[in-house]
C-alpha positions, 0 to 999 in steps of 0.5 A: 220115532213117533208113537204111531210109526212105532205102533205100525212097526210093532204090528208089522213085525207080527205080520212079517213073522206070520208070513215067514212062518207060512213060508217056512211051513210050506217049504217043510211040507213040500214033497222034496226029492234029493234033487230039490232038497237044497231048494226047499232048505234055502226057502226054509232058511229064508222063512226063518230069517223072515221070522227073525226080522219080524221079531226084531221089528216087533221088539224095537217097535215095542221099545220105541212105543214104550219110550213115548 
């Protein structure tokens, strides 16, 4: 992978993690009722998975950037 592409992946990982944090935070702050509680739990889980994907992107982008 070229240095430019790995740099974009490194920065993109941070952006994706911030988007996931916003998704998860909005799901946690939503006023939920027992009927919609599972809905907000699923959204929170998707936000956490997005954060993890962003961290993985950042990690591998940093590794590939350092190799070059």
